[in-house]
N, C-alpha and C positions, 0 to 999 in steps of 0.2 A: 176684265183687261188680266189678271190675274194665267189664267188662261193661255190665253195669246201669247205670254209671254214663254210661261212655262214650254208651251209647245208650238218653237223654233221650227222644228224638222221633221214634227209628224203630223206628215196627211199621203193623199193619195197615191200623188209619183214617189215616196218613199214605200208608200205600200208596194204600188208594181215596182218598184225596182228589186223590192226584196223577194218581190211572188212569183218572178216569172224569172221561167230557166230558158236557157238555150241549148242547152246537152251539148254545151262542147270540151265535156270532159268524156274521157274512156282511152282505150288501147287503139294502136292507128291498126289494128283491125277493125273494130268496132264502127269505128271514129269511119277512115276511107270508106267504106261504100255507109256513110249516111247515118251512123247508131243505128238503122234499119233491124235496131236485133229482137226484138219482140217473139218472133215464133222461131229463131234459131238456137240460143243459149252457146253455152260452152267455152262463154268468154267472161273476161272479166267486166270489161267494160259494158257486156249485156245485162250484168245483173241489178244497176242502177235499170233499170228499164222494166227489166220481167225476172224477177225473185224467180221463178220456175229455171230458168234455163242454165240453175245452179245443177240441176238432178241429169243435163246432161251431160256434165265430166264422169269422164267411167276413172279417170286417176285420179290425184291431185296433181298438181297445181301450184305453181310462184310466178307471178308477171310484176313487173315495172315498166313506168311509161314517161319517162322527159317530156317537154314539149316546151316547143318555143313560142312568139305571139312575137310578130308587128304586128302594128294598127294604124292604120291614118288615118285622119281623119279633115275633113276641108268643108270651110263653113263659107257659107255664101251671104253676106248679109250684106242691104244695103247698094246693090251692085256691087259689093268688092269682096273677094274670094279670100280666106287663107288656109294653110293648110300645117297640121300639128303632129308626132307621132310618136309611138312610143309603139317601145318592145321588153317582153317578160322571159326570164329563164324558171319555169317550177317543175313542178311533180304533178301531171295529169290522173293519174292511174295507177296505184302499187293492191295488190293483190295475193289473198291464197287458198285456197280451196281441198281442204279434204275428203278422199272417198271408202266409205265402205260400202266393199262389196259382200252382197249376200252367197251369192255363188250359185242364183236359181237362175233363170231362163224364162223364168213366170212370172207374175205377180211380185212383188216388190221386189226390183233386181237391186240397190243400192239407194246409198242414199250419205249425201255429202252436207258439211257444213264451212262456208266458206268468212273471208272479213278482210275485206276491200275499203281502198280509202278513191274517193273521188272527187277532184273540182267540177264543180258542177257549171257557176257562171266566172269568169276574171273578171273583174272589173277595172280594171288598166287601163287610162284615154288617158291620152290632152286636147288640149279646144283651144284654135286661136280665133276668135269672131275680134272684125277691125272694121271701122267705116264712118268715116266722117256726118254727121249726124244736124241737118239743119233746120229738122222740125223737130224735135224732141229733148229729154233728157234724163234719167233717171232718178234724178233728182225733183222732176215734176213724178216720179210716183212716190216720195216720199214727201210732198208733201200735201200729196191728195190723202196718202194716209194719216197722215197727223190732223186733216181736217178734222174739224169738228169735237176733239180731243183737247185739253188743257196742257202746259206743255209739261205740268209737274205726271203728267199721267201718259205720258209719250211713250211707245214701246222703245223697248232699255236696245235691242238688238239691230234696226233700224234708223227709225226716224228721227229719235233724240239721238243720238249721234250728228246725222245731218244740223240737227240743230246746234246740237254744241261748239261745232267747229263753225256758224257760220252759215249756213251751207242754207238753210231755211228759214226762213223767219213768218213769227205773228204778222199780218195784214196793219198798217195802223186805227185805231179800233172797234178791232174786232181781235180779241182774245185767240178764236178760234175755227180763226180761217188764215191760211198758209199761202206763203209764195217764195218761191225761191230767188236766190244771190240775181238767178239768169234773165227772172220774169220783173225781180224788183230794178233794173239796173238797163231793161230792154230800152227805153225809150231816148238811153244815152250812148247806148254801143251805133255800131255798127252793124251789128247782127244781134238779135239775141242768141240764137244759136249757134250755128256751127263750129261748134266744140266734135276733135278730133275722140273718138269710143274703141275703147280697146278693153276686151275680157277673154281671161285663159281664163282655164277650167285642168285641174291635174284629179283625174279621179287615179286613186287606186284601190286592191282589198280583190274578197275572192269569197263565194260560197262555195262548200264544199260541205260530203256527206262521208262518215262512216259508217258504212254497209255491217251487219251479221246476220247472214243469210242462211234459212237449214227448206232441203230443197230433197227429193227423192225421185226415181226414177219406176215407173210400172210399166214394165213388162214390155219395154223398148218404144210404146206409143202413148204415151201422157205424164207428162212429169208435172210434181206440184212444186210448190216453193213459198216461202212467206223471210220477208225483212223489216228487222227492227232498223229505223236510217235515223242515226246520230246527226245534227244540221250543226255545222260551225259555221257563224258569216261574220266577217271583218269587209267597215267598208269606208275608207276618208275620201275624202274634195274637200279643197280648195276651189274659189273663185276668188279674181280679182277683178275688179271694174276700176277700169280709167276714163274719165276725160277731161282733157286737155285743150285748152286756149292755143294749137298750135301757133295758128296768124294773127295772134293780138287782136282779134277785133274786136274780142265778148267784155266791157267795163269792167273794170276791178278786177272780175277773175279767171286766175290763171291753172287751176289743175285741181280735182279729189278722188283719192284713193279709197273704195272700199274693197275691206274684205270679209269674206267670207268664210266660217269653218267650222264644217263635221265632221264627224269619227263615230260612226257606230257600230258593235260588239256584241253580236247576242250568239246563242243555242236555239236548236230545236229538239225539236223529238215529231216520229213518223214514222207508221206502216206503211207496207207494199205486199202486196197477195198476185200471187199468178198464177196460168196452168200453162200449157204448151201439150197441145194433141198431135199426134199425127196417123190421122185416119187408112192413110195409103205410103205406102215408102217416099214417094216423089212430097207429100204435103205435109207442109207442118202448118197450125194456125195456133196463134196465142193471143193471148189477153191478160191484160194485167188492172188492178187498181192500184193506185198512188192514194192511201188518204192524207186528208191538210196536216201538215205541218204549223204547231204549233210553237213561234216564237217567242223567247225571254232578250228585248233588248234595250240596249242601253244607250241614248247619244247622249254624247258631249260635244258642248258649239262652242262659240263666242263670234265676233266681228270689232273689228277696229276700220277705222276713217283716220286720211287724214285731206285738209284740204290747203292748200294756196292763192295768196292772194296777190296784187299787182301792186299793194301799199301797204306801208307796215302801221301798223294799229301806232298806242298811245307810248308803247316800250318799244315802239321797233320788231313788233311778232312779222313776218310775213308767212306764215306754218303754222296749223293748229291741228292737235294730235286727242283722240280721244278711241281710250276701248271699251265693251260691254261689258257686264259680270261673266263670269266662266256661269255656261247654263249646263246641267242635266238630269236626265227624266228616260225613268223606264216604265214600260208599255211590253203589253204581247201584240203580233202579228199573227194571225191561221191565215195562211194562205186556202187555194181553195182542192179539188178536188182532182184529181190528171185521172183520165180515162182513158184505155189503151188498148187497141183490136191492130192483131197483128195475121201477115198469112208469107210463106217463103214455098216457096221449090222447089227440091237441090235433086242436084241431076246426079247423084254417087261422085263418080270421084272427078267427073271435068266442070262444076260448078253449083252455082244456085242464082238463084235471085229477091231478092226480097221485098216487103213492105212493110211501114206503119202509121197507123192514125190515130194521132192523141187529141185528144179534147180536153179542154181546159176555161171554164165560165169566170174571167177574174173581176166580172162584175160581186163572185164569192169573198173577194177579200176583203178580211176583217181586221181593221187596229179595234182594241179593247183595253181594260185594265192600268189605263193611266194611274203614273204610282200618286194622286193625288182624288185619286178615285172619280177621275175626267170618264166620259163613256162613249167618247168622239162620234158622241151621236153625227154629228152634224159630218165628220171626215167620211165616214159609214156612208153617211145619205151620196156623198160628194164620190166616192166610190160605185154606186151602182149607178150614178148618173154620167160618168166620162167609161166607163168600163164595158167590155163583152165579153164573149165565149171567146179563143181562137180557136182555129182547126188546124191542129201540123203535121204534118203528110213528110214521110221518112221512106226516102228507097234505098239497094244496097243490090249490088251486084255483086258475082267472084269467078272469074275463069282461071281454073286449075292447069297447071301444065309440067305435071308430075308433082318437085317438093318447090314448085316457086307458081306463087296464086300472084293475079295481076284483080287490083277493085277497082268501083267507082262509086259514087254514091249522089244525092241529093239532099238538101232539108229545107222546106219550106216551115216559117210561121205566119202566118195569116197576124192584121195589128189585133190588140185588144182594144183599140176605140172604139167608141161609140161611132156614127157615122157623122154627126154632130159636131166631134170634133177637130181640132187643127191635126192631131196627128191620122184620120183614122184611115190615111195609105201606108201608114209607118209596119209594112210587112218588113220578113227577115227573109234573108236565102241564102241557102248555103253547095255549093262544092267541092265535093270532094275526088279523091283518084288516092291510090295505095298502090305498094308489092310483100308482098311475104314470101319469107321461104321457112318450110317449115322440114325434120324430122323424126324419128319417132318420139326422140325426148325435149326436143329444143327447136324455138319455133324464134324467127327476126322478123318484124316486120316494121315498114318504114308509111309514113300515113302524110298524105298534105288536106286540109281545107281551105277554102276562099268565102268566107261569107261579109257579101255587101247589104247595109242597113242604114234606110233613111227615119228622116224626120227632120220635125222643127220645134227650135230654142227657143225660146221666150224671153229674153231677156230682163224685161219687167214688164206688167201692161203696160197698151201704152194706145193711146188714139187713132194710132195711124195702124197698131194692128200690126208691124212691124218684128217681124221673127227671122231669127239664122236659120236656114237649110242646112243641119248635117250630110252629108254623106259618108259613109265610113266601109273601107276597106280593110280586112282582117286577115291577116294570112295566118294560119297555127300551122307548125308541124312540131310533128308526133313518132316519136319511137318507141317501139315494146320489145322487150326484151323477156321469155318465158320458158320455164322451164315443169317438162311434166316428171311426176315420178311415183 
């Protein structure tokens, strides 16, 4: 029970959230071409994909990329649909590259060092789920989780709160069997259920990386590079679950409101290695390996509850409140290895096409080293049972019209869930486009990315198998200004 209390937030869902990347950061040029830059390089956004791309720089460079995000999510639950949106202005990428030229045309032509910041994942999202439920309640979940436990041992962040405000209680004669206020008085009500359910979910935060990259150019046809990646992560999530007897058909019960709050912060470190090879002038082949990042994470969490009734008690109270202790827990997360293979055709000054393939096995996510010695064996077993490998494809093209470039791209990420899981079809698809202007020392780029994603969200385990179908449409506009010197 102690382990259950301390591990309020660490599970396979959290491991995937912090370990899965959609590569939403980069420059306007790289994003408008689907981030298919593993075989191209010469761009600040490309260094996060293949560090060998730094060897393509022939001069020093600095670039800055602000971005604007608009995210709209629709939730279909029990036949009713609700929509919410979020918008965010942030820095998507900023970077600096310094290049040393040896003066040779053969052998080691140049060496480059770069320092870049890249926002990899933006967690910002607002979700609203609402419908009338005639067959169940969140309280059933609390009662089921309480079954078999003495009242003194109930989970302090969920069932104990429900018990303390009289939403669940023991069945007469059995101190280990629980019922809800809805089932207790069901025979006295016009309808046992029929309450209006509403859940609002607010998410914010980001994962980002600070890259320190070194690379070299060998005879203009072979490029090598490596990066030290320092990761920063901050995630905040609050959900509020309301159930209300707005029709007045449930005896004694008026409403309850449950709030669950989680904040995760942490840092990690990883290593990236890559190469780009140009066997002939028109063709470039790239490959990169991103070794697992090991995060040190800290969760802070608490829950609150409020319940309202139709009748007052002997002291005249109709509303009861309770709050859990403030919880915190430190642990580690190891992400899976990423393997990337890339190819590109460069048609001189006319333009180019490029393609990246990325393989990631999310069953290799691992939670480790709980601060109290917990080894997460059961959570890691759940990770291996729920997740599988994904195949990410990124494609891009650029047409050059003198100093003006027109770009387009697409990104596809398959579902990380196994075929037996509810979200087995939760893939992500992005489409992008952009324009760019470039002279000798200055370039200005503008990019747009539309991302569509669908997944199923279970409010709480229930016999009916009810869940909300979420559809997300995300619009991202990025601008980049770059200087070369």
